[in-house]
Structures are given as C-alpha cells and as structure tokens.
C-alpha positions as CSV (number, residue, x, y, z in Angstrom):
1,M,10.7,-146.5,36.8
2,G,13.7,-148.8,36.4
3,N,16.1,-146.0,36.1
4,W,15.5,-144.7,39.6
5,A,14.1,-147.6,41.6
6,G,15.9,-150.7,40.4
7,D,19.7,-150.8,40.5
8,F,22.6,-152.4,42.2
9,S,23.2,-149.4,44.6
10,D,24.4,-150.1,48.1
11,I,20.8,-149.5,49.5
12,T,19.2,-151.8,47.1
13,L,21.7,-154.6,47.6
14,H,21.1,-154.1,51.3
15,Y,17.4,-154.8,50.9
16,F,18.4,-157.8,48.7
17,V,20.4,-159.3,51.5
18,S,17.5,-158.8,53.8
19,Y,15.2,-160.4,51.3
20,L,17.5,-163.5,51.1
21,K,17.6,-163.7,55.0
22,N,13.9,-163.8,55.1
23,K,13.5,-166.4,52.4
24,Y,16.5,-168.7,52.9
25,S,18.2,-170.3,55.9
26,I,22.0,-170.3,55.7
27,E,21.8,-173.9,55.0
28,D,19.5,-173.5,52.2
29,L,21.6,-170.7,50.8
30,K,24.7,-172.9,50.8
31,E,22.8,-175.7,49.0
32,I,21.0,-173.7,46.4
33,F,23.7,-171.0,45.6
34,N,26.8,-172.6,47.0
35,I,27.8,-169.5,48.9
36,D,28.7,-169.3,52.6
37,S,27.2,-166.0,53.5
38,Y,24.4,-163.5,52.6
39,D,26.7,-160.7,51.8
40,E,28.5,-162.9,49.3
41,A,25.4,-162.6,47.2
42,K,25.9,-158.9,46.9
43,E,29.3,-159.4,45.2
44,I,28.1,-162.1,42.9
45,I,25.1,-160.2,41.6
46,K,27.5,-157.3,40.6
47,N,30.2,-159.7,39.3
48,P,28.5,-163.0,38.3
49,N,30.3,-166.2,37.5
50,E,29.4,-169.0,35.2
51,D,28.0,-171.3,38.1
52,L,25.8,-168.8,39.6
53,G,25.2,-166.2,36.9
54,L,21.5,-167.6,36.1
55,K,20.4,-168.5,39.5
56,I,21.5,-165.3,41.3
57,Q,20.1,-163.2,38.4
58,N,16.6,-164.9,38.6
59,E,16.7,-164.5,42.4
60,Y,17.5,-160.9,42.1
61,M,14.5,-160.2,39.7
62,L,12.1,-162.0,42.0
63,F,13.4,-159.7,44.7
64,M,12.9,-156.7,42.6
65,R,9.2,-157.6,42.3
66,E,8.9,-157.3,46.0
67,Y,11.1,-154.2,46.1
68,F,8.8,-152.4,43.6
69,K,5.8,-153.4,45.6
70,E,7.2,-152.1,48.8
71,Y,8.6,-149.0,47.2
72,L,5.3,-148.0,45.7
73,K,3.4,-149.0,48.7
74,T,5.5,-146.7,50.9
75,I,5.0,-143.7,48.4
76,K,1.2,-144.3,48.5
77,E,1.2,-144.4,52.5
78,I,3.2,-141.1,52.6
79,A,0.7,-139.6,50.0
80,V,-2.3,-140.8,51.9
81,K,-0.8,-139.4,55.3
82,Y,-0.6,-136.0,53.7
83,G,-4.3,-136.1,52.5
84,V,-4.1,-137.4,49.0
85,E,-7.3,-139.0,48.2
86,V,-7.2,-139.6,44.5
87,P,-6.9,-143.1,43.0
88,F,-3.3,-144.5,42.8
89,V,-2.5,-145.9,39.4
90,I,0.5,-148.2,38.6
91,N,1.4,-147.6,35.0
92,I,2.9,-150.7,33.0
93,H,5.4,-150.0,30.3
94,G,6.4,-152.0,27.3
95,F,5.6,-151.0,23.6
96,D,8.6,-150.5,21.4
97,M,9.2,-148.7,18.1
98,V,9.4,-150.6,14.9
99,E,9.5,-148.1,12.1
100,Y,5.9,-146.7,11.4
101,A,4.2,-149.0,13.9
102,K,5.2,-150.4,17.2
103,R,5.1,-153.8,18.9
104,G,4.0,-154.9,22.3
105,K,6.2,-158.0,22.7
106,N,8.0,-156.6,25.7
107,Y,4.9,-155.3,27.4
108,P,4.7,-158.6,29.5
109,I,8.1,-157.8,30.8
110,G,6.6,-154.8,32.6
111,L,3.7,-156.9,33.9
112,S,6.4,-159.3,35.3
113,Q,8.4,-156.5,36.9
114,L,5.3,-155.0,38.5
115,Y,3.5,-158.3,39.2
116,K,3.5,-157.9,42.9
117,T,2.2,-154.3,42.9
118,A,-1.3,-155.8,42.0
119,E,-1.5,-156.8,45.7
120,I,-1.4,-153.2,46.9
121,D,-4.7,-152.1,48.3
122,D,-6.7,-149.4,46.6
123,A,-4.2,-149.3,43.7
124,I,-5.0,-149.8,40.0
125,I,-2.9,-151.6,37.5
126,A,-3.0,-149.7,34.1
127,G,-1.3,-150.1,30.7
128,D,1.0,-147.7,28.8
129,Y,-0.2,-148.2,25.3
130,Y,1.8,-146.6,22.6
131,I,1.0,-148.8,19.6
132,G,2.2,-146.3,16.9
133,N,0.2,-146.8,13.8
134,I,-2.1,-149.7,14.1
135,V,-1.6,-152.2,11.2
136,Y,-1.9,-155.9,10.4
137,D,1.3,-156.7,12.1
138,N,0.7,-155.2,15.5
139,F,-3.0,-155.0,16.3
140,S,-3.0,-158.4,17.9
141,D,-0.3,-157.1,20.4
142,I,-3.1,-155.0,22.0
143,T,-5.4,-157.9,22.6
144,L,-2.5,-159.9,24.0
145,S,-1.6,-157.0,26.3
146,N,-5.2,-156.5,27.4
147,A,-5.6,-160.3,28.2
148,F,-2.4,-160.5,30.3
149,T,-3.1,-157.2,32.1
150,L,-6.5,-158.5,33.0
151,A,-4.9,-161.8,34.2
152,I,-2.7,-160.2,36.9
153,Q,-4.9,-157.1,38.0
154,S,-7.6,-157.2,40.8
155,P,-10.9,-158.5,39.5
156,D,-12.6,-155.4,41.2
157,Q,-10.9,-152.9,38.8
158,P,-11.7,-151.9,35.2
159,L,-9.2,-152.8,32.3
160,F,-7.6,-149.5,32.1
161,S,-5.0,-147.7,29.9
162,A,-3.7,-144.6,31.9
163,E,-1.3,-143.7,29.2
164,F,-3.3,-144.5,26.1
165,Q,-1.6,-143.1,22.9
166,G,-3.1,-139.6,22.2
167,G,0.1,-138.3,20.8
168,F,3.8,-139.0,21.2
169,Q,7.0,-137.5,22.6
170,I,8.7,-137.3,19.1
171,N,7.5,-136.7,15.6
172,K,7.9,-140.2,14.3
173,P,6.2,-142.3,13.5
174,K,3.8,-139.9,12.0
175,L,0.5,-141.0,13.6
176,Q,-2.5,-141.3,11.3
177,P,-5.7,-139.9,12.5
178,S,-7.4,-143.2,11.9
179,T,-5.1,-145.0,14.3
180,F,-6.7,-143.1,17.3
181,D,-10.1,-144.4,16.3
182,L,-9.1,-147.8,15.5
183,T,-7.1,-148.5,18.7
184,S,-9.7,-147.0,20.9
185,R,-12.5,-149.1,19.4
186,L,-10.3,-152.2,19.4
187,C,-9.7,-151.8,23.2
188,I,-13.4,-150.9,24.1
189,A,-14.6,-153.9,22.1
190,N,-12.0,-156.0,23.9
191,G,-13.3,-155.1,27.3
192,M,-11.5,-152.0,28.2
193,N,-13.6,-149.4,30.0
194,A,-11.2,-146.8,31.2
195,I,-9.0,-144.9,28.7
196,N,-6.9,-141.8,29.5
197,Y,-5.4,-140.3,26.3
198,Y,-1.9,-139.1,26.6
199,M,-0.6,-136.6,25.7
200,F,-3.8,-134.9,24.9
201,V,-2.5,-131.4,25.3
202,G,1.0,-130.3,24.4
203,G,3.0,-128.0,26.8
204,E,6.3,-127.0,28.1
205,N,8.5,-128.3,31.0
206,Y,10.3,-126.0,33.3
207,E,14.0,-125.7,32.7
208,N,16.0,-128.9,33.4
209,I,13.2,-131.2,34.3
210,G,12.2,-132.5,30.8
211,L,13.8,-135.8,29.8
212,L,13.1,-135.1,26.2
213,G,13.7,-131.3,26.2
214,R,11.7,-128.3,27.1
215,R,8.7,-128.7,24.7
216,H,6.5,-131.6,25.0
217,D,4.1,-131.1,22.1
218,W,4.7,-133.7,19.4
219,Q,1.4,-134.9,17.8
220,A,-0.8,-133.9,20.8
221,P,-4.4,-133.4,19.6
222,V,-4.4,-130.1,21.3
223,G,-1.3,-128.2,20.6
224,M,0.5,-126.0,23.2
225,D,-0.8,-123.0,21.3
226,G,-4.4,-124.2,21.6
227,S,-4.6,-125.3,18.0
228,L,-6.8,-128.4,17.3
229,R,-5.2,-131.0,15.1
230,R,-6.8,-133.6,12.8
231,H,-6.9,-136.3,15.4
232,Y,-8.7,-134.1,17.9
233,Y,-11.8,-134.3,15.8
234,V,-11.5,-138.1,15.5
235,I,-11.4,-138.5,19.2
236,K,-14.2,-136.0,19.6
237,H,-16.4,-137.9,17.2
238,L,-15.7,-141.2,18.8
239,S,-16.5,-139.7,22.3
240,K,-19.9,-138.9,21.0
241,I,-20.5,-142.4,19.8
242,I,-19.3,-143.8,23.1
243,N,-21.6,-141.3,25.0
244,A,-24.7,-142.7,23.2
245,F,-23.9,-146.2,24.5
246,E,-21.9,-145.4,27.6
247,K,-24.3,-147.2,30.1
248,E,-24.4,-150.4,28.0
249,L,-20.7,-150.4,27.4
250,L,-19.9,-149.7,31.0
251,E,-22.0,-152.7,32.3
252,S,-21.0,-155.2,29.5
253,K,-18.5,-157.9,30.2
254,P,-16.6,-159.8,27.7
255,I,-17.2,-163.6,27.5
256,Y,-14.2,-165.9,26.6
257,N,-14.3,-169.5,25.6
258,T,-10.5,-169.5,24.9
259,Y,-7.7,-168.4,27.3
260,L,-4.0,-167.9,27.0
261,G,-1.9,-168.8,30.1
262,F,0.3,-166.0,31.4
263,Y,3.3,-167.2,33.3
264,P,5.2,-164.1,34.5
265,D,8.5,-165.8,35.2
266,Y,9.0,-166.3,31.3
267,Y,9.1,-162.6,31.1
268,M,11.5,-162.1,33.9
269,T,14.4,-161.2,31.6
270,E,14.8,-157.4,32.3
271,Y,18.3,-157.9,33.8
272,S,20.9,-160.0,32.1
273,N,24.7,-160.8,32.3
274,E,27.1,-162.6,30.1
275,Y,26.0,-166.0,31.5
276,T,22.2,-165.4,31.1
277,R,22.2,-163.8,27.6
278,Y,22.0,-167.0,25.6
279,V,19.2,-168.6,27.7
280,Y,17.3,-165.3,27.8
281,S,17.6,-164.9,23.9
282,R,16.1,-168.4,23.4
283,I,13.2,-167.6,25.7
284,K,12.7,-164.3,23.8
285,H,12.7,-166.3,20.5
286,F,10.1,-168.7,21.8
287,R,7.9,-165.8,23.2
288,D,8.0,-163.9,20.1
289,S,7.8,-166.6,17.5
290,F,5.1,-168.8,19.2
291,L,3.0,-166.3,21.0
292,F,3.1,-162.7,19.6
293,D,3.8,-163.8,16.0
294,G,2.2,-167.3,16.5
295,I,-0.9,-168.5,18.4
296,G,-1.7,-165.0,19.7
297,K,-1.7,-163.4,16.4
298,G,-3.5,-166.3,14.9
299,L,-6.4,-166.3,17.2
300,A,-6.9,-162.5,16.6
301,L,-6.6,-162.8,12.9
302,N,-9.4,-165.5,13.0
303,N,-11.5,-163.2,15.1
304,I,-11.3,-165.7,18.2
305,T,-11.5,-163.5,21.3
306,F,-9.4,-164.7,24.2
307,G,-8.8,-163.9,27.8
308,G,-5.7,-164.4,30.0
309,Y,-5.1,-166.7,33.0
310,D,-2.3,-166.0,35.4
311,V,-1.1,-169.5,35.9
312,K,0.9,-168.6,39.1
313,K,-2.2,-167.9,41.1
314,K,-2.7,-170.7,43.6
315,E,-6.5,-170.7,43.4
316,L,-6.5,-171.3,39.7
317,S,-7.7,-174.8,38.7
318,I,-6.9,-176.0,35.3
319,Q,-8.3,-179.0,33.6
320,M,-6.0,-180.6,31.1
321,I,-7.7,-182.1,28.0
322,S,-6.3,-183.8,24.9
323,A,-5.9,-181.7,21.8
324,P,-6.1,-183.0,18.2
325,F,-2.5,-181.5,17.6
326,G,1.0,-182.5,18.6
327,C,4.4,-181.1,17.9
328,F,8.0,-182.0,17.8
329,Q,11.1,-180.0,17.6
330,R,14.0,-180.5,15.2
331,N,16.9,-178.4,14.3
332,G,15.7,-175.5,16.4
333,W,12.4,-175.2,14.7
334,M,8.9,-176.1,15.8
335,R,6.8,-178.3,13.5
336,M,3.1,-178.9,14.0
337,F,1.3,-182.1,12.8
338,K,-2.3,-183.3,13.2
339,E,-3.0,-186.5,14.9
340,D,-5.0,-189.2,13.0
C-alpha cells in the first residue's frame, strides 16, 4: 500500500499541513520545530536539515498513520454506499526473505504504519504471513507477530491471517509440504482462528496489470491447469483434523501468564533521511537482537506462551514489580547479571 498511498506528493503534503494545523498552534510549531509557518514543514520534509531531520520525520510518520486510517475509511464508505456488504479486511505486511526461510522482524513496522486503522468500525485487522520454510531460526517470529497483532486489534475480532502462505509469487524458496502443516498448527495452537491460504489456486493476470508478470502460479497448491500439488494434500489432511475439533477450537481462548509490551513508536522507522539513519539503525539493532533474537525467541524455545500488550493504550494499567535480573551496557553490548 505504501507505493500508492504514502508519499511526498503535493496532495499528501497538503494533508500533512492540515494535520499540523489541527495538532499545533503556530506558537507550538515555532517552539517544537523552530519554523515560522506550516507550509515551511512541507519543504523540510522533502529537504530535511540536521536540526529538524529527526523531529519532522517522526511527525510525518505519525501523520501517515492518520492518513492511512482516513484513506481506508473513505474507501470503505464508498464501497458501503454502493452496496458492498462483505467484511472489510486490512492486511498487515512485513515478512522478509532470508534464503530458504523468512523472518518477521519487520512485521511490526506494518502494525505501526496501520496502527490507527484498527479504530475503523466494522473492519478487521489481519496478518500477511509469508514465513517461507519454518525452521528453528524463524518459528518464533510467528508467535511474536501473533502477539503484537492481537495487542492492537479489536478485542471483538478473531486473530486472523488473510494472506496466510499457501504458495508464493516466485519459485524460491522451495516450500516444503511440511511447512504448510507446521505453520498452520503453530498459529492455531497460538490462538489464531481464521486462516485464508494465499495463493491457493494459481492463475493468470490480464495484460499489464500483474506486478510480477502475467502468470501467478508459483507453488500454489492447485495449479492454474487444475493439477494438485503435494502440499494440497497436506492442507486437505489438516482440514479434516480441524473439522473434527472445530467447535472446541473456535471457542477455546489462549491463557497467558507472560506478556510482551508492544510500543508501536519503536517500529515507526519506515521513512528515513540522512539525519535519521544512524538512530534508526540503532533502534533496529536493539529490536532485532533483544526481541526477535532475544527474549521473544527465548520464551518460544522454552515453550513459554506469551501475549502482547499495546502499551500506548490509555486504559492499560501495568503494575511494575522487581525482577531477579539486572543489566548494564558497556561498549555497545548488553550484559545480563543475576542479583544476589
């Protein structure tokens, strides 16, 4: 969505100026950003300077959250006006290729971008889960993605993947049949009770509309010629198992004693400029090292299930307790020690 809804076009920057006017008085604007007019912000976001590069970039990303919300809300209203009555699904992106597997380290960036869209009435937040082949190195990314999606979505909706890996748009990585079984079971066991396999059936695009070419058939369980591939039978077998326990699975709710806090602003790094790159690279290092390859993976490997808390929610009440561990940082590395 970012390619066509988020940019520095004149119309988008016009909305950005309106956003600033609604949020800041001219006095506040001068104090916070040291600029004399709202229109000056448009030029700085396109040509940032050292003093305001970080401030204006962060403000623009906060604006884009509101912009995405209003954009999708308007599309929904137009659809309803013309008689569309199906559920409206907002698809969160974010899994990246790493050789034969993939990682979900950037998935929370999508949650941050579309954070405000969870406030749209009668809309469902859903995940875009292309995990590649599920292995030791990446299975915990699914549990983290589930926890953080659950943290920001409406409590009245199911945990849902609207684009759950059923194939892929290219022929690599070569997806193993066992992957479809294991990823599905992991998500269902983790509380997901709505899955849509994509792409389940291959096909062809009309001329000049396919971003990846005319044919869209790579690794689909059902080929565009109707042939059934190996993982079709894996999904079919799993469906029979689920059907045997569907009522119990539908009504069951996971119980967590451990929660990881999700602070969306730590993932507000989708835009950058020369004055923000160093700060954002440090933030990314801490996110990756201490969450996805640290405590999140450690909990998953020790079979400790966890939920997610959106720490920006005002109604959230957190009780701080002392823990038997402390840490200090030296030479850029985090070291852990146990208190006596």
